[in-house]
C-alpha positions as CSV (number, residue, x, y, z in Angstrom):
1,X,95.3,120.0,97.6
2,X,98.7,121.4,97.0
3,X,101.5,120.5,94.5
4,X,105.1,119.7,95.3
5,X,108.2,118.3,93.7
6,X,111.2,116.2,94.9
7,X,114.8,116.9,94.1
8,X,115.1,116.2,90.4
9,X,116.2,112.7,89.5
10,X,115.9,111.0,86.1
11,X,113.4,108.2,86.3
12,X,114.3,104.8,84.8
13,X,111.1,102.7,84.9
14,X,112.9,99.5,83.9
15,X,112.7,96.9,86.7
16,X,116.3,95.9,86.2
17,X,117.9,99.3,85.7
18,X,119.4,102.3,87.6
19,X,116.2,103.2,89.5
20,X,115.9,99.6,90.7
21,X,119.5,99.7,92.1
22,X,118.8,103.1,93.7
23,X,115.5,101.9,95.3
24,X,117.2,98.9,96.9
25,X,120.2,100.9,98.1
26,X,118.0,103.7,99.7
27,X,115.7,101.3,101.4
28,X,112.6,102.1,99.3
29,X,112.4,98.5,98.1
30,X,110.4,96.3,100.4
31,X,110.2,99.1,102.9
32,X,107.9,99.4,106.0
33,X,104.8,101.3,105.1
34,X,102.7,103.6,107.2
35,X,99.4,102.1,108.4
36,X,96.6,103.9,110.3
37,X,96.1,102.5,113.8
38,X,93.1,100.1,113.9
39,X,92.4,98.0,117.0
40,X,93.4,94.4,116.4
41,X,90.0,93.0,117.2
42,X,88.3,95.4,114.8
43,X,90.7,94.6,112.0
44,X,90.2,90.9,112.5
45,X,86.5,91.4,112.1
46,X,87.0,93.4,108.9
47,X,89.2,90.8,107.4
48,X,86.6,88.0,107.9
49,X,85.8,86.6,104.4
50,X,82.4,85.3,103.4
51,X,81.3,83.5,100.3
52,X,77.8,85.1,100.3
53,X,78.5,88.7,99.0
54,X,80.9,87.5,96.3
55,X,78.6,84.6,95.2
56,X,75.7,87.1,94.9
57,X,77.8,89.6,92.9
58,X,79.4,86.9,90.7
59,X,76.1,85.2,89.8
60,X,74.7,88.6,88.8
61,X,77.9,89.3,86.9
62,X,77.7,86.0,84.9
63,X,74.0,86.4,84.3
64,X,74.5,89.8,82.9
65,X,77.4,88.7,80.7
66,X,75.4,85.7,79.3
67,X,72.2,87.8,78.9
68,X,74.0,90.6,77.1
69,X,75.9,88.2,74.9
70,X,72.7,86.3,74.0
71,X,71.0,89.6,73.0
72,X,74.0,90.7,71.0
73,X,74.1,87.4,69.1
74,X,70.3,87.3,68.6
75,X,70.3,90.8,67.1
76,X,73.6,90.4,65.2
77,X,73.4,92.2,61.9
78,X,71.0,94.9,63.2
79,X,71.5,98.1,65.2
80,X,69.7,96.5,68.1
81,X,72.8,94.5,68.9
82,X,74.8,97.7,69.8
83,X,73.3,98.3,73.3
84,X,73.9,94.6,74.2
85,X,77.5,94.8,73.0
86,X,78.0,98.0,75.0
87,X,76.9,96.2,78.2
88,X,78.7,93.0,77.3
89,X,81.9,95.0,76.6
90,X,82.0,96.7,79.9
91,X,81.2,93.5,81.8
92,X,83.9,91.6,79.9
93,X,86.6,94.3,79.4
94,X,86.2,96.4,82.6
95,X,84.4,94.6,85.5
96,X,86.7,91.6,85.0
97,X,89.5,93.8,86.2
98,X,88.1,94.2,89.7
99,X,87.2,90.5,89.8
100,X,90.7,89.5,88.8
101,X,92.0,91.9,91.4
102,X,90.0,90.7,94.4
103,X,90.1,87.0,93.6
104,X,93.9,87.4,93.0
105,X,94.2,88.7,96.6
106,X,92.0,85.7,97.7
107,X,89.7,88.0,99.6
108,X,86.5,87.9,97.5
109,X,85.4,84.5,98.5
110,X,86.1,82.5,101.6
111,X,86.4,79.3,99.6
112,X,89.8,79.2,97.8
113,X,88.7,77.4,94.6
114,X,86.0,80.0,94.0
115,X,88.7,82.7,94.0
116,X,90.8,80.7,91.7
117,X,88.1,80.0,89.2
118,X,87.0,83.6,88.9
119,X,90.6,84.7,88.8
120,X,91.5,82.5,85.9
121,X,88.4,83.5,83.9
122,X,89.0,87.2,84.6
123,X,92.7,86.9,83.7
124,X,91.8,85.5,80.3
125,X,89.3,88.3,79.7
126,X,92.0,90.9,80.5
127,X,94.7,89.2,78.3
128,X,96.8,88.8,81.5
129,X,99.0,85.8,82.3
130,X,97.4,84.7,85.6
131,X,100.8,83.5,87.0
132,X,102.9,86.5,86.0
133,X,100.3,89.0,87.0
134,X,99.7,87.5,90.4
135,X,103.3,88.1,91.2
136,X,103.3,91.5,89.5
137,X,100.5,92.7,91.7
138,X,102.2,91.3,94.8
139,X,105.2,93.6,93.9
140,X,102.8,96.5,93.2
141,X,101.6,96.2,96.8
142,X,105.1,95.7,98.3
143,X,106.6,98.7,96.3
144,X,103.6,100.8,95.3
145,X,104.8,103.4,92.7
146,X,108.4,102.9,93.6
147,X,110.2,103.7,90.4
148,X,112.2,100.7,89.2
149,X,110.3,98.3,91.3
150,X,106.5,98.6,90.6
151,X,105.6,96.9,87.3
152,X,102.1,98.4,87.3
153,X,102.7,102.2,87.1
154,X,100.1,103.2,84.5
155,X,101.3,106.8,83.8
156,X,105.0,107.4,84.0
157,X,106.8,110.8,84.1
158,X,106.9,112.8,82.0
159,X,103.5,111.5,81.1
160,X,102.8,110.2,77.6
161,X,99.3,111.7,77.1
162,X,98.7,110.0,73.8
163,X,99.4,106.6,75.3
164,X,97.1,107.5,78.2
165,X,94.3,108.4,75.8
166,X,94.8,105.2,73.8
167,X,94.3,103.2,77.0
168,X,90.6,104.0,76.8
169,X,90.3,102.3,73.4
170,X,92.0,99.0,74.4
171,X,94.3,99.3,71.4
172,X,97.4,99.0,73.7
173,X,96.2,95.5,74.5
174,X,96.7,94.6,70.9
175,X,100.0,96.3,70.9
176,X,101.4,95.0,74.2
177,X,99.3,92.5,76.1
178,X,98.5,90.0,73.3
179,X,102.1,90.0,71.9
180,X,103.3,89.5,75.5
181,X,101.2,86.3,75.8
182,X,102.5,85.0,72.5
183,X,106.1,85.8,73.6
184,X,105.6,84.1,76.9
185,X,104.0,81.1,75.2
186,X,106.8,80.5,72.7
187,X,109.9,82.2,74.2
188,X,109.3,82.5,77.9
189,X,109.5,85.3,80.5
190,X,111.8,88.2,79.9
191,X,114.3,89.7,82.4
192,X,111.9,92.1,84.0
193,X,109.2,89.4,84.6
194,X,111.8,87.1,86.1
195,X,112.7,89.9,88.5
196,X,109.4,89.4,90.4
197,X,108.2,86.0,89.4
198,X,109.8,83.2,91.4
199,X,111.8,80.7,89.3
200,X,109.6,77.8,90.4
201,X,106.7,79.6,88.7
202,X,108.3,80.2,85.3
203,X,107.0,77.0,83.8
204,X,103.5,77.6,85.1
205,X,103.5,81.0,83.5
206,X,104.5,79.6,80.1
207,X,101.8,76.9,80.3
208,X,99.2,79.5,81.2
209,X,100.2,81.7,78.3
210,X,99.9,78.8,75.9
211,X,96.4,78.0,77.0
212,X,95.4,81.7,76.4
213,X,97.1,81.7,73.0
214,X,95.4,78.5,72.0
215,X,91.9,79.9,72.8
216,X,92.6,83.1,70.8
217,X,93.8,81.0,67.8
218,X,90.7,78.9,68.0
219,X,88.6,82.1,68.1
220,X,90.2,83.4,65.0
221,X,89.8,80.1,63.3
222,X,86.1,80.1,64.2
223,X,85.7,83.6,62.8
224,X,87.4,82.6,59.5
225,X,85.3,79.4,59.3
226,X,82.0,81.4,59.9
227,X,83.2,84.3,57.8
228,X,82.1,86.6,60.6
229,X,83.7,88.8,63.2
230,X,81.1,87.8,65.7
231,X,83.4,85.3,67.6
232,X,86.0,88.1,67.9
233,X,83.3,90.5,69.2
234,X,82.6,88.0,71.9
235,X,86.1,86.8,72.8
236,X,89.1,89.2,72.8
237,X,87.3,92.0,71.1
238,X,85.6,93.4,74.2
239,X,89.1,94.5,75.4
240,X,88.9,97.0,72.5
241,X,85.4,98.4,73.0
242,X,84.7,97.7,76.7
243,X,87.8,98.6,78.7
244,X,87.1,102.3,79.0
245,X,85.4,102.0,82.4
246,X,88.3,100.1,83.8
247,X,90.7,102.9,82.6
248,X,88.3,105.6,83.7
249,X,88.4,104.3,87.3
250,X,91.8,102.7,87.4
251,X,93.9,105.6,86.3
252,X,92.7,107.6,89.3
253,X,94.3,105.1,91.7
254,X,97.8,106.7,91.6
255,X,98.1,109.2,88.7
256,X,99.5,112.6,89.5
257,X,100.5,111.7,93.1
258,X,103.9,111.2,94.7
259,X,106.2,108.4,93.8
260,X,109.1,106.9,95.8
261,X,107.4,107.4,99.2
262,X,106.3,104.8,101.8
263,X,102.9,106.3,102.8
264,X,99.9,105.3,100.8
265,X,98.2,108.5,101.7
266,X,100.7,110.3,99.5
267,X,100.6,108.1,96.4
268,X,97.1,106.6,96.4
269,X,93.7,108.2,95.9
270,X,90.2,107.4,97.2
271,X,87.3,108.7,95.1
272,X,83.6,108.6,95.9
273,X,81.7,107.0,93.0
274,X,78.1,106.2,92.0
275,X,76.6,102.8,92.9
276,X,76.9,101.4,89.4
277,X,80.6,102.2,89.0
278,X,81.2,100.9,92.5
279,X,79.6,97.6,91.6
280,X,81.6,97.3,88.4
281,X,84.8,98.4,90.3
282,X,84.0,96.2,93.4
283,X,84.6,99.2,95.8
284,X,88.2,99.7,94.7
285,X,87.5,103.4,94.6
286,X,88.4,103.1,98.3
287,X,92.0,102.6,97.2
288,X,94.0,104.1,100.0
289,X,92.1,101.8,102.4
290,X,92.8,98.8,100.1
291,X,96.5,99.5,99.9
292,X,96.8,100.0,103.6
293,X,94.9,96.8,104.4
294,X,94.8,94.6,101.3
295,X,93.4,91.6,103.1
296,X,90.1,93.4,103.8
297,X,87.4,92.1,101.4
298,X,85.9,94.5,98.9
299,X,82.5,94.4,100.7
300,X,84.1,95.6,103.9
301,X,86.0,98.6,102.4
302,X,83.2,101.2,103.0
303,X,83.2,100.3,106.7
304,X,87.0,100.5,106.8
305,X,86.8,103.9,105.1
306,X,84.5,105.2,107.8
307,X,86.8,103.8,110.5
308,X,90.0,105.4,109.3
309,X,89.0,108.5,107.2
310,X,90.0,110.8,110.1
311,X,93.6,109.8,109.2
312,X,93.3,110.1,105.4
313,X,93.2,112.9,102.8
314,X,89.7,114.1,101.9
315,X,88.4,111.8,99.1
316,X,87.6,113.3,95.8
317,X,83.8,113.7,95.7
318,X,83.5,112.4,92.1
319,X,85.5,111.0,89.2
320,X,84.9,114.3,87.4
321,X,86.4,116.2,90.3
322,X,89.4,113.9,90.4
323,X,90.2,114.3,86.7
324,X,89.8,118.1,87.0
325,X,92.4,117.9,89.7
326,X,94.8,115.6,87.9
327,X,94.8,117.2,84.4
328,X,96.8,120.4,85.4
329,X,99.3,118.2,87.2
330,X,99.9,116.0,84.1
331,X,100.3,119.1,81.9
332,X,102.9,120.5,84.4
333,X,104.7,117.2,84.5
334,X,105.4,117.5,80.8
335,X,107.9,120.2,81.6
336,X,108.7,119.4,85.3
337,X,109.0,115.7,85.7
338,X,109.1,115.9,89.5
339,X,105.9,117.8,89.9
340,X,103.1,116.1,91.8
341,X,100.0,116.6,93.8
342,X,100.5,116.5,97.5
343,X,97.6,115.2,99.4
344,X,96.5,117.4,102.4
345,X,95.8,115.5,105.7
346,X,93.1,116.5,108.2
347,X,94.1,117.9,111.5
348,X,93.3,114.6,113.2
349,X,95.8,112.6,111.0
350,X,99.3,111.6,111.9
351,X,101.9,113.4,109.9
352,X,103.6,112.0,106.8
353,X,106.6,109.8,107.1
354,X,109.1,111.8,105.1
355,X,112.2,109.6,105.4
356,X,113.5,109.6,101.9
357,X,112.8,113.1,100.5
358,X,112.7,116.7,101.4
359,X,109.5,117.9,99.7
360,X,109.7,121.4,98.4
361,X,108.1,123.4,95.6
362,X,110.8,125.2,93.6
363,X,109.9,128.6,92.2
364,X,110.2,127.2,88.7
365,X,107.3,124.8,89.4
366,X,105.0,127.3,90.9
């Protein structure tokens, strides 16, 4: 891998600010993205959805959640509850993210109501308004890491390393996600949210937030009535102690790579992972492939990867390798905001579409 920078421009991550105006004027907003050529017949086969794999994985997911919760409750008050809470926390606070994601795309199950049910449950687990986040993620795919357009850029430039570290604890959910739900429930959507949520969906978003808030208030009431934190350990609390795996895997999707480009090979990363993490993550480690072809179900992504890897950068062989690669870039970005990691393509790949920037490495960034 090599590193590169763009011509220096101050980034405004507001969705209604100067960067938004610049992205629209330069054609970066809602642009045409590069896609690896795949025969139409093959792509049609890959996009075929089936209830079977998702039902299997969801039944196992729910069984593990209920089983670990039962163990945690049974052993509550002893140290034996800790391993059960560790499993329950990851299933609640981390694996729910991939279920939310795939069911939000409508690709996990073939049957629509199954996608909708799992999506609603996972949205609650993640403290995410299911209406607002559905449209936020649609924007993320339309304008991936386009500054001023993408509402889901996890690590901005220059990077706030303390904030990135706190993501692993789930404390930022208490600071941002929970207050956002309360604000949406009692005040409504703000200007940035209204920039990507259609007006006809505003009321639905408010109602959804009110349902979530009502459940959290009931949970707190139950904890007070029982004089125990156990209800909070089971509902809401897992976002504090169980979100670390979601962050561990999710940060690698785009961090340290190029922004304001229209080729997912530049701004998205594929990482090989162990089978357990892949199951928790529902194969989203094949993230370049997912962004290029978001309607391919998670269980077909390994096959898609094998089909198009000749046109993609070499995947990181492990999460450890990926973080070793990213860390120096983040440190350099503290001083040079435009510094990034440029992904190298194999000789068999088509070249980058470099329409908006002249990519160079100034001597100061070497």
